[in-house]
C-alpha positions, 0 to 999 in steps of 0.5 A: 285068440291071443295067449295071455302075455304074448301081445304087446301093443306098440304105442306111437313113439315108443320103442318097439320090442327088439327083434320085431322089426328089421329097422335101424335105430336112431339116437337123436338130440332134440332142442327146446325152442322155449328154453334151449334145453336138450333132450337125448333119446333112442327110437326106431321112428324118429319122425313119429317120436318127434311128434309125440314130443311136440304133442306133449305125450312124453312126461319128460319133454312135455313143459319144454315144447316145442321141440326141433330135431337138431341131431340124429345117429343111426345104429344097426342095433339097439345095444350100439344105440343105447350105449351111445345114448348113455355116453351123451347123457353122461355129458351133463354140460351143454358146452360139451353137447354143442361140441359134439353136435357142431363136430357132427355137423362139421363132419357131415 
């Protein structure tokens, strides 16, 4: 029997509760193949999260499917990943995000 309030089901593509799994965290940028729009997010399972976006299970991205992955950055903890996500989301200009993506690709 599970005590009330102790069981938290994990939804495919959702972020697991911090501390429940020892895995890297990813900040990702996907691009809509429909209109070129970018979406930035954080996940511990990039393949499943991309499937979730492309199946239309995310309200924020459903109208602009399909999506392709254009960048992934790994972090050892969720705090670092969220910090980077906030930084990227603060760059509202697509020109700036394009420069970030191009520079990251050039560095690799």
